[in-house]
PAMARNU-353972 format. One line per 2 residues: number of its first residue (from 0); their letters; for each residue x, y, z of N, C-alpha, C. Coordinates in steps of 0.001 Angstrom, whole numbers, always signed. Example, Ala and Ser with C-alpha at 12.3 -4.5 7.8 and 13.67 -1.06 7.14 Angstrom:
! PAMARNU-353972
0 = AS = +13190/-5690/+7800/+12300/-4500/+7800/+13200/-3300/+7800; +12850/-2250/+7080/+13670/-1060/+7140/+12900/+30/+7870
//
This chain:
! PAMARNU-353972
0 = MK = +26973/+56646/+102844/+28340/+56986/+101685/+28711/+57986/+101983; +28517/+59262/+101743/+28971/+60875/+102582/+29550/+60402/+103303
2 = SA = +29577/+60301/+104676/+30317/+60321/+105556/+31575/+58674/+105295; +31520/+57972/+104936/+33113/+57033/+104619/+33559/+57419/+103899
4 = TL = +33375/+58136/+102745/+33914/+58917/+101681/+34367/+60275/+102445; +34049/+60837/+102880/+34443/+61921/+104038/+35683/+61321/+104822
6 = HA = +35297/+59947/+105945/+36076/+59391/+106180/+37808/+59216/+105851; +37666/+58589/+104183/+38331/+58488/+103955/+39121/+59704/+103683
8 = TI = +38748/+60196/+103206/+39380/+61484/+102334/+40270/+62486/+103426; +39725/+62137/+105321/+40504/+63191/+105581/+41653/+61842/+106109
10 = NN = +41209/+60715/+106373/+42932/+59155/+106198/+43428/+59574/+105451; +43478/+59935/+103944/+44390/+60637/+103110/+45323/+61493/+103147
12 = MK = +44259/+62716/+103911/+45015/+63751/+104169/+46041/+63981/+105285; +45435/+63076/+106054/+46830/+62770/+107347/+48050/+62479/+106880
14 = RI = +47583/+61723/+105963/+48883/+60492/+105526/+49804/+61522/+104144; +48609/+62242/+103575/+49641/+63174/+102585/+50222/+64585/+103633
16 = IP = +49871/+65191/+104447/+50382/+66028/+104627/+51403/+66095/+105666; +52033/+65375/+106621/+52615/+64947/+106814/+54166/+65062/+105925
18 = LI = +54063/+64694/+104817/+54832/+64069/+103323/+55043/+65602/+103185; +53304/+66451/+102881/+54183/+67885/+102242/+54622/+68717/+103393
20 = VL = +54956/+68255/+104771/+55932/+69213/+105532/+57075/+68375/+105386; +56973/+67359/+105087/+58490/+67148/+105253/+59204/+67314/+103997
22 = IA = +58648/+67358/+102503/+58670/+68039/+100979/+59669/+69601/+101739; +58715/+70190/+102233/+58982/+71764/+102498/+60364/+72171/+103109
24 = LC = +60369/+70626/+104212/+61435/+71300/+104752/+62792/+70699/+103830; +63030/+69751/+103430/+63590/+69398/+102699/+64270/+70554/+101232
26 = AG = +63080/+70975/+101151/+63328/+72262/+100082/+63865/+73188/+100754; +63319/+73399/+101796/+64311/+74540/+102502/+65540/+74672/+102618
28 = CF = +66142/+73152/+103299/+67431/+72710/+103285/+68629/+72621/+102122; +67472/+72794/+101531/+68333/+73195/+99836/+68704/+73823/+100010
30 = LQ = +67685/+74954/+100119/+67669/+76247/+99391/+68472/+76878/+100308; +68438/+76808/+101695/+69921/+77242/+102564/+71092/+76795/+102323
32 = AK = +71221/+75121/+102275/+72493/+74668/+102128/+73394/+75711/+100880; +72174/+75955/+100000/+72937/+76504/+98534/+73499/+77732/+98489
34 = DA = +72367/+78456/+99712/+72538/+79581/+99452/+73910/+79861/+100708; +74178/+78881/+101515/+74789/+79675/+102299/+76199/+80088/+101856
36 = IP = +76820/+81264/+102930/+78162/+81746/+102173/+78839/+80813/+102621; +79993/+80596/+101649/+81534/+80302/+102358/+82314/+80933/+103253
38 = VY = +83177/+80045/+104184/+83570/+80504/+105043/+85708/+80481/+104880; +86507/+80595/+104485/+87461/+80448/+104261/+88245/+80570/+106200
40 = GY = +89207/+80048/+105402/+90203/+80067/+107304/+91647/+80755/+107019; +92784/+80518/+106853/+93796/+80925/+107155/+94846/+80256/+107373
42 = TV = +96224/+80753/+107170/+96874/+80403/+107476/+98069/+81488/+107414; +99379/+81241/+108010/+100092/+82799/+108436/+101617/+82681/+107457
44 = VH = +101720/+83348/+106750/+102918/+83320/+105938/+104110/+83589/+106401; +103971/+85107/+106704/+104581/+85767/+107260/+104289/+86632/+108014
46 = TY = +104991/+87399/+109098/+104863/+88480/+109918/+105802/+89831/+109585; +105139/+90944/+109511/+106167/+92130/+109957/+105823/+93269/+111153
48 = PH = +107235/+93943/+111284/+106622/+94940/+112336/+105470/+95599/+111998; +104882/+96800/+113560/+103876/+97267/+113175/+103658/+98136/+114742
50 = DT = +103797/+99055/+114268/+103546/+99984/+114778/+102422/+99783/+116291; +102441/+99801/+117516/+102015/+99423/+118391/+101007/+101419/+118810
52 = HA = +101681/+102031/+118414/+100744/+103296/+118410/+99951/+103670/+117432; +100245/+102977/+116274/+99694/+103362/+114914/+97510/+102831/+115021
54 = YT = +97076/+103632/+115263/+95635/+102769/+115323/+95230/+103107/+113489; +95124/+101796/+113638/+95179/+101862/+111564/+93507/+101586/+111536
56 = EG = +93304/+103067/+110576/+92384/+103038/+109613/+92317/+102854/+108371; +93900/+102623/+107653/+94228/+102707/+106077/+95074/+101817/+105966
58 = LF = +95194/+101155/+105064/+96337/+100722/+104293/+96444/+99666/+103698; +97451/+100136/+102672/+97856/+99936/+101567/+99286/+99447/+101276
60 = FQ = +99184/+98766/+100198/+100589/+98410/+99677/+101218/+98676/+98725; +102331/+99223/+98422/+102158/+99796/+96683/+104033/+100444/+96717
62 = NG = +104713/+99848/+95435/+106167/+99994/+95341/+107290/+99083/+96184; +106709/+98111/+97192/+107061/+97620/+98092/+106921/+98357/+99182
64 = YF = +106096/+99044/+100340/+106491/+100082/+101109/+104261/+100063/+101327; +105105/+99807/+102874/+103270/+99978/+103795/+102199/+101265/+103577
66 = YE = +101657/+101698/+103004/+101235/+102647/+103147/+100323/+102972/+104390; +99683/+103739/+105514/+98689/+103424/+106522/+98385/+104931/+106897
68 = AT = +97588/+104872/+107079/+96366/+106264/+108360/+95744/+105774/+109436; +96562/+106311/+110234/+95836/+106546/+111479/+94752/+107250/+111833
70 = GE = +94241/+106347/+113278/+93408/+107653/+113174/+93378/+108347/+115639; +92187/+109183/+115843/+92145/+109624/+116514/+92175/+111140/+116439
72 = IH = +91708/+111564/+117440/+91678/+113004/+117409/+93382/+113461/+117843; +94129/+114227/+118097/+95538/+114808/+118220/+96558/+113742/+117761
74 = HS = +96273/+112330/+117368/+97419/+111608/+116827/+96804/+111101/+115316; +96513/+111393/+114815/+95696/+111136/+113007/+96845/+111509/+112402
76 = SI = +97623/+110220/+110992/+98411/+110949/+110674/+97910/+109708/+108863; +99545/+110279/+108232/+99584/+108930/+106783/+101116/+108816/+106654
78 = RK = +101781/+107934/+106853/+102813/+107269/+107156/+102929/+106661/+105532; +104194/+106274/+105210/+104485/+105345/+104327/+105987/+104401/+105597
80 = VD = +106054/+103218/+105385/+106682/+102231/+106032/+106950/+101152/+105049; +108425/+100804/+106342/+109459/+99953/+105797/+108881/+98287/+105956
82 = PQ = +108476/+98059/+105370/+107838/+96346/+105911/+108752/+95509/+107045; +110060/+95375/+106400/+110882/+94818/+107337/+111622/+95023/+108073
84 = TG = +111234/+96397/+108253/+111483/+96948/+110004/+110459/+97444/+110595; +109735/+97741/+110346/+108720/+98804/+110504/+108550/+100264/+111288
86 = EV = +109771/+100686/+109542/+110118/+101781/+110062/+109251/+103452/+109603; +108487/+104102/+110290/+108345/+105147/+109657/+108989/+105749/+108650
88 = IQ = +109470/+106065/+107579/+110812/+106355/+106653/+109587/+107888/+106284; +108318/+107780/+106171/+107662/+109762/+105985/+106354/+109493/+106746
90 = RA = +106245/+110685/+106661/+105234/+110896/+107849/+104530/+112539/+107643; +103384/+112190/+107794/+102560/+114032/+107814/+100866/+114099/+108314
92 = NL = +101483/+114891/+109443/+100021/+114435/+110744/+99136/+115475/+110072; +98022/+114962/+110477/+96690/+116009/+110972/+96707/+116803/+111535
94 = DT = +95249/+117363/+110790/+94763/+118831/+111595/+94593/+117887/+113776; +94805/+118866/+114591/+94399/+118530/+115767/+92585/+117977/+115706
96 = SD = +92328/+118991/+114694/+90459/+118758/+114518/+89977/+118173/+114520; +90649/+116809/+113141/+90500/+116075/+112281/+90593/+114501/+112805
98 = YG = +90113/+113790/+112545/+90108/+112141/+112740/+90626/+111491/+111512; +91771/+111415/+111430/+91552/+110526/+109746/+91479/+109445/+109706
100 = EG = +90708/+108891/+108766/+90498/+107792/+108256/+90900/+107102/+106980; +90237/+106463/+105794/+90787/+105208/+104878/+91941/+106363/+103943
102 = IV = +92629/+105427/+103373/+93488/+106382/+102020/+93223/+105509/+100990; +93772/+106208/+99227/+93994/+105054/+98595/+94976/+105726/+97816
104 = AW = +95853/+105521/+96609/+96568/+105776/+96312/+95586/+106236/+94323; +95855/+107453/+94159/+95667/+107534/+92501/+96319/+108641/+91897
106 = KN = +96808/+107623/+90405/+97755/+108355/+89576/+99058/+108783/+91105; +99365/+110424/+90934/+100476/+110561/+91910/+100085/+111201/+92887
108 = KL = +98882/+110959/+93648/+98336/+111572/+94602/+97990/+110490/+95599; +97715/+111185/+97033/+97138/+109710/+98361/+96199/+110437/+98701
110 = IQ = +94766/+109697/+98511/+93768/+110190/+98799/+93078/+110309/+100514; +92977/+111051/+101329/+92838/+110574/+102752/+90786/+111012/+102965
112 = LT = +90164/+110259/+103684/+89347/+110507/+104351/+89516/+111040/+105782; +88110/+111660/+106618/+88598/+111908/+108027/+86934/+111491/+108320
114 = WQ = +87270/+111210/+109536/+85816/+110675/+110536/+84502/+111227/+110277; +84577/+112400/+110577/+83180/+112887/+110972/+83548/+114939/+110579
116 = SH = +84235/+115032/+109549/+84362/+116767/+109481/+84007/+116962/+108042; +83367/+115867/+107133/+82588/+115772/+106147/+83739/+116159/+105116
118 = HG = +84983/+116353/+105252/+86290/+116586/+104317/+87032/+115529/+104224; +87727/+115658/+103114/+89138/+114537/+102891/+90048/+115088/+102462
120 = FI = +91451/+114980/+102201/+92501/+115869/+102003/+93034/+114462/+101134; +94148/+115945/+99759/+95055/+115221/+98731/+96031/+115386/+99091
122 = YD = +96797/+114898/+99004/+98250/+114869/+99026/+99126/+114009/+97747; +100584/+115125/+97242/+101593/+114857/+96418/+101818/+112928/+97299
124 = LD = +101306/+112324/+96014/+101780/+110944/+96818/+103069/+110781/+96909; +104440/+111099/+96638/+105778/+111014/+96030/+106236/+112126/+97972
126 = SF = +105632/+112982/+98042/+105840/+113353/+99069/+105401/+114344/+100277; +103825/+113799/+100368/+103178/+113999/+101238/+102639/+115664/+101560
128 = KP = +103341/+116219/+100400/+102914/+117542/+100711/+101257/+118203/+99770; +100156/+118471/+101051/+98333/+118491/+100886/+98472/+119500/+99610
130 = IG = +97850/+118952/+99060/+97688/+119746/+97412/+95914/+120250/+96698; +95558/+119689/+97886/+93575/+119769/+97506/+93124/+119287/+99183
132 = QF = +91681/+119803/+99175/+90912/+118909/+99844/+89285/+118892/+98510; +88774/+118154/+99758/+87615/+117702/+98745/+86200/+117622/+100104
134 = DY = +84824/+117951/+100109/+83666/+117291/+100480/+82833/+116594/+100259; +82004/+115644/+101413/+81300/+114622/+101309/+80593/+114661/+102042
136 = PG = +79404/+114233/+101599/+78174/+114094/+103305/+78299/+112912/+104085; +77962/+113044/+104688/+77810/+111594/+106356/+79678/+112032/+106343
138 = EG = +79714/+109899/+107322/+81222/+110000/+107681/+82229/+108857/+106403; +83043/+109103/+106850/+83932/+108825/+105937/+84815/+107396/+106916
140 = WA = +84967/+106307/+106974/+85592/+105301/+106545/+86970/+104587/+106411; +86948/+104366/+104833/+87769/+103547/+103710/+87491/+103877/+102893
142 = LT = +88833/+103399/+102073/+89201/+104025/+100592/+89859/+102491/+99881; +89489/+102256/+98466/+89913/+101246/+97931/+90018/+101916/+96113
144 = HN = +90686/+101441/+94890/+90039/+101243/+93958/+90556/+99991/+93142; +90013/+100056/+91892/+89538/+99429/+90828/+90846/+99520/+89961
146 = GH = +91492/+100726/+89925/+91714/+101484/+88600/+90681/+101932/+87717; +89700/+102020/+88317/+88768/+102943/+87188/+88095/+103733/+88402
148 = RI = +87884/+103055/+89381/+86433/+103994/+90323/+87030/+103363/+91586; +86843/+105118/+92453/+87022/+104443/+93807/+86109/+103773/+94574
150 = FM = +86572/+103716/+95782/+85163/+102801/+96663/+85823/+103285/+97388; +84138/+104054/+98355/+84519/+104316/+99713/+83153/+103750/+100678
152 = SD = +83789/+103950/+102190/+82465/+102976/+102941/+82781/+103809/+103720; +81508/+103593/+104694/+80993/+104875/+105225/+80321/+103766/+107104
154 = GT = +80471/+103262/+107062/+79952/+102775/+108359/+78743/+101834/+108270; +78106/+102232/+106728/+76662/+101576/+106924/+76556/+100295/+105739
156 = PT = +75639/+99890/+105110/+75555/+98507/+104630/+75956/+99100/+102962; +76134/+100573/+102768/+75864/+101168/+101554/+78089/+100938/+101042
158 = IR = +78254/+101019/+99692/+79774/+101643/+99200/+79842/+102510/+98630; +80317/+103794/+98475/+79551/+104493/+97641/+81147/+104363/+96447
160 = IL = +80619/+104735/+95817/+81474/+104537/+94213/+81884/+106666/+93248; +83161/+106847/+93763/+83795/+107836/+93668/+84361/+108225/+91749
162 = DP = +84108/+109067/+91566/+85166/+109609/+90341/+86317/+110176/+90620; +87489/+109263/+90337/+88830/+109398/+90919/+89080/+111116/+90295
164 = ET = +89165/+111340/+89766/+89177/+112766/+89085/+88636/+113901/+89984; +86968/+113822/+90647/+86622/+114598/+90776/+86504/+114319/+92425
166 = LQ = +86283/+113123/+92853/+86092/+112684/+94160/+84666/+113038/+94645; +83628/+113364/+93684/+82403/+112587/+93304/+81834/+111602/+93605
168 = QT = +80194/+111388/+94262/+80002/+110485/+93751/+79147/+110107/+92907; +79006/+108454/+91841/+79010/+108611/+90997/+77630/+107399/+90372
170 = GK = +78026/+106349/+91866/+76885/+105342/+91971/+77352/+104539/+93455; +76618/+103200/+93270/+76834/+103018/+95473/+76482/+101795/+94765
172 = ID = +76724/+100662/+95672/+77113/+99542/+96363/+76125/+98683/+97267; +74831/+98878/+97018/+74273/+98062/+98691/+74785/+96670/+99282
174 = VT = +75369/+96627/+100156/+75851/+95247/+100053/+74894/+94223/+100689; +74448/+92856/+100867/+73645/+92364/+101940/+74724/+90996/+101590
176 = AN = +74316/+90391/+102921/+74768/+89184/+103723/+73100/+88488/+104044; +72971/+87018/+102823/+71957/+86673/+103211/+70632/+86612/+103235
178 = GQ = +71127/+87407/+102155/+69888/+89190/+101940/+69258/+90251/+103120; +70209/+90298/+103706/+70144/+91110/+104713/+71254/+92358/+104827
180 = PL = +70681/+93234/+104981/+71798/+94658/+104355/+73172/+94018/+105851; +74112/+94591/+105270/+74915/+94213/+106280/+75965/+95478/+106421
182 = AN = +75692/+95863/+107907/+76059/+97247/+108388/+77546/+97376/+108812; +78589/+97840/+108749/+80227/+98530/+109867/+80695/+97817/+108732
184 = LN = +80593/+97750/+107525/+81601/+97894/+106749/+83291/+99250/+106338; +84011/+98135/+107253/+85267/+98814/+107320/+86185/+99669/+106618
186 = EV = +87421/+99022/+107204/+88654/+99167/+105656/+87819/+98158/+104525; +88361/+98647/+103857/+88307/+98338/+102098/+89411/+97609/+101288
188 = EW = +89712/+96460/+100810/+90715/+96407/+99984/+90248/+95952/+98599; +90375/+96020/+97422/+90281/+95966/+95898/+90947/+94263/+95344
190 = VK = +90947/+93339/+96021/+91375/+91918/+95755/+90792/+91258/+94258; +91436/+90490/+93288/+90844/+89930/+91934/+89618/+89960/+91655
192 = GQ = +88902/+91093/+91598/+87988/+91190/+90976/+86873/+91492/+92111; +86985/+91111/+93729/+86307/+91290/+94742/+86778/+92315/+95520
194 = LY = +85941/+92555/+96121/+85897/+93939/+97384/+86031/+93756/+98797; +87224/+93080/+99338/+87329/+92861/+100710/+86932/+93995/+101864
196 = AN = +86505/+93519/+103152/+85504/+94396/+103656/+86023/+93958/+104669; +86824/+94067/+105920/+86569/+93997/+107708/+85746/+94636/+108151
198 = VW = +84591/+93320/+108824/+83127/+94171/+108919/+83720/+94505/+110991; +83945/+96205/+110922/+84204/+96366/+112782/+83787/+95216/+113341
200 = LT = +84402/+95154/+114210/+84694/+94902/+116430/+84187/+93498/+115731; +84811/+92601/+114439/+84494/+91194/+114250/+85383/+90548/+113850
202 = HR = +85623/+89372/+113658/+87107/+88793/+113327/+86944/+88656/+112026; +85875/+89636/+111482/+85447/+88671/+110224/+85899/+89967/+108549
204 = IA = +86301/+89210/+107533/+86242/+89819/+106179/+84944/+89634/+105208; +84586/+90325/+105040/+83491/+90218/+103912/+83884/+90096/+102136
206 = RI = +83630/+89137/+101784/+84141/+88839/+100307/+83191/+89229/+99459; +83084/+91095/+98949/+82043/+91093/+98188/+81685/+91327/+97069
208 = DP = +80797/+90727/+96170/+80830/+90953/+94677/+80124/+92450/+94082; +81233/+93286/+93270/+81037/+94442/+93595/+79776/+94841/+92417
210 = AS = +78922/+93546/+91441/+78416/+93606/+90510/+77195/+93572/+91516; +76718/+92646/+92064/+75173/+92439/+92743/+75180/+93134/+93953
212 = GK = +76602/+93127/+94917/+76713/+93685/+96403/+76263/+92149/+97113; +76546/+91461/+97174/+76131/+90004/+97591/+77478/+90118/+98464
214 = VV = +77887/+89460/+99503/+78798/+88730/+100290/+79031/+87533/+99794; +80060/+86951/+99168/+80290/+85937/+98491/+81113/+84950/+98719
216 = GW = +81601/+85832/+100552/+82385/+84822/+101253/+82937/+85541/+102328; +82937/+84705/+103029/+83678/+85042/+104400/+85239/+84967/+104726
218 = ID = +86159/+85594/+105200/+87238/+85275/+105643/+87436/+85159/+107432; +87161/+84304/+107827/+87167/+84207/+109641/+88804/+84484/+110485
220 = LT = +89179/+85324/+110695/+90389/+85349/+110762/+90462/+85400/+112976; +89773/+84305/+112917/+89777/+84188/+114520/+90675/+83866/+115045
222 = GL = +91513/+83993/+116031/+93040/+83868/+116435/+93874/+84261/+115997; +94167/+85138/+115453/+94988/+86207/+114534/+95050/+87416/+115349
224 = GP = +96220/+87373/+115474/+96183/+88952/+116772/+96647/+88935/+117790; +96406/+90047/+118757/+96850/+89724/+120289/+95387/+89287/+120957
226 = KP = +95980/+89003/+122091/+94897/+88929/+123115/+94061/+89415/+123502; +92637/+89830/+123874/+92069/+91108/+124037/+93022/+92330/+125288
228 = EE = +93621/+90847/+126060/+94269/+91192/+127590/+95586/+91882/+126935; +96368/+91733/+125924/+97122/+91863/+125429/+97646/+93420/+124849
230 = TI = +95995/+94289/+124456/+96147/+95470/+124288/+96010/+96541/+124905; +96064/+97831/+124400/+95659/+99061/+125214/+94214/+99463/+125507
232 = DP = +94095/+98327/+124604/+91913/+99009/+124938/+91541/+98145/+124127; +90848/+97004/+124948/+90500/+95853/+123989/+89256/+96178/+123366
234 = NN = +88098/+96940/+123577/+86834/+96834/+123082/+87030/+97620/+121894; +88216/+98571/+121322/+88925/+98912/+120598/+89805/+97930/+119446
236 = DV = +91009/+98103/+120594/+91923/+98060/+119314/+91664/+96168/+117939; +90670/+96146/+117356/+90352/+95571/+117071/+91063/+95163/+115464
238 = LN = +90888/+93580/+114581/+91107/+93637/+113221/+90265/+94521/+112497; +91692/+95364/+111883/+90975/+96243/+111004/+92688/+97086/+110301
240 = GI = +92655/+96225/+108735/+93650/+97119/+107544/+94335/+95926/+106626; +93274/+96104/+105408/+93894/+94723/+104661/+94632/+95140/+103551
242 = AY = +95789/+95179/+102868/+96283/+95250/+102034/+96685/+94301/+100738; +96716/+94406/+99644/+97474/+93722/+99044/+98568/+93923/+97622
244 = DA = +99237/+92997/+97865/+100074/+93289/+96465/+99740/+92508/+95704; +99885/+92958/+94201/+99030/+91913/+93479/+99577/+91313/+92434
246 = QH = +100931/+91864/+92198/+101987/+91758/+91614/+102501/+90685/+92324; +103033/+89887/+93177/+103301/+88692/+93716/+101965/+88001/+95079
248 = DR = +100847/+88685/+94604/+99649/+87685/+95517/+99778/+87892/+96882; +99973/+88891/+97160/+100022/+88633/+98655/+99204/+89317/+99479
250 = LF = +98380/+88570/+100231/+97217/+89693/+101539/+98142/+89814/+102964; +97657/+90685/+102777/+98250/+91184/+104445/+96963/+91978/+105242
252 = VT = +96807/+91700/+106444/+96023/+92247/+107738/+96861/+92740/+109236; +95882/+93504/+109429/+96335/+93691/+110648/+95770/+94232/+111863
254 = GK = +95592/+94883/+112652/+94435/+95463/+113701/+95013/+96958/+114309; +94137/+97646/+114753/+94693/+99160/+115211/+95494/+98321/+116723
256 = RW = +96223/+99017/+116566/+97454/+99355/+117957/+97814/+97804/+117989; +97965/+96567/+116285/+98309/+95548/+116845/+99793/+95130/+116842
258 = PL = +100918/+94125/+116681/+102394/+95016/+117052/+102716/+93998/+115673; +102126/+93554/+115122/+102335/+92616/+113670/+101448/+92895/+112547
260 = IY = +101930/+92908/+111392/+101079/+92704/+110528/+101710/+91641/+109808; +99922/+91009/+109394/+100153/+89199/+108805/+100053/+89077/+107637
262 = EI = +101121/+88399/+106899/+100869/+87520/+105044/+99987/+86903/+105419; +98723/+86424/+104998/+97937/+85326/+105135/+97704/+84893/+103816
264 = KL = +97437/+83562/+103738/+97342/+82645/+103097/+95471/+82112/+102987; +94839/+81607/+102188/+93503/+82283/+102204/+92899/+80020/+102341
266 = TP = +93071/+79353/+103338/+92446/+78130/+103316/+91371/+77767/+102496; +90988/+76373/+101716/+89538/+76408/+101563/+88350/+76361/+102573
268 = PK = +87384/+76289/+101353/+86545/+76944/+102364/+85278/+76471/+103329; +84616/+76305/+103938/+83666/+75687/+104249/+82203/+76372/+104346
270 = PD = +81267/+75688/+104973/+79575/+76267/+104630/+79430/+77167/+106581; +79212/+78105/+105964/+78446/+79008/+107181/+77222/+78950/+107867
272 = R = +77540/+78649/+109133/+76696/+77593/+109606/+75970/+78780/+111220
//
């Protein structure tokens, strides 16, 4: 009897185990689908000329002009650019020992980072006259603001939150994609309540929820910009530079030493697989 009962139990288990495995797999697929990050495409609305000697590290749009920061030792600058012609109508060069990085406008000031010098510069926004300097630990990559706080990327998965008046760090956002830290966050822009961030050396922009730090969308810009063989340095002349015209809801992107700035519209998302 015991043998027959045991045999029946084993047979029942053989039937049940595959069912359990199937249910677990289906549940995993459901959760994966539920957590998949949507991927947005793009269409090009318009193009604007861009200086192919500008190694773009920072970009924003304000009052009808692009403001751009360029990098590299001996070539770093801040610029005010006419979008229609690409003409640099105002410029200030950095000291030859500094590698310029991201910029942001705050009230009547323009604030700029440097890469590894551990200090940044403050300029009068209208004249580009230097009016101050500030220090910070680690590297500086990019800046943006939401009207209340300044956000700073440094190449790590952490975005620093700065007091816009003192430029001291008051908080941070730890950025994750599918639960994993997302490094190489480069140029950043505040767009409709989200942080948009170029992911260095990729064709993607991450759309980040600032409250949770989670990537809630990708913008895939594959195919945009010059072909690698058309650039001066294919390994480094990559997508970098996001600007947003909130008044007219226009999104602009470019790359380091690219010949064009692109105004784009996002196309409906699809799951990231």
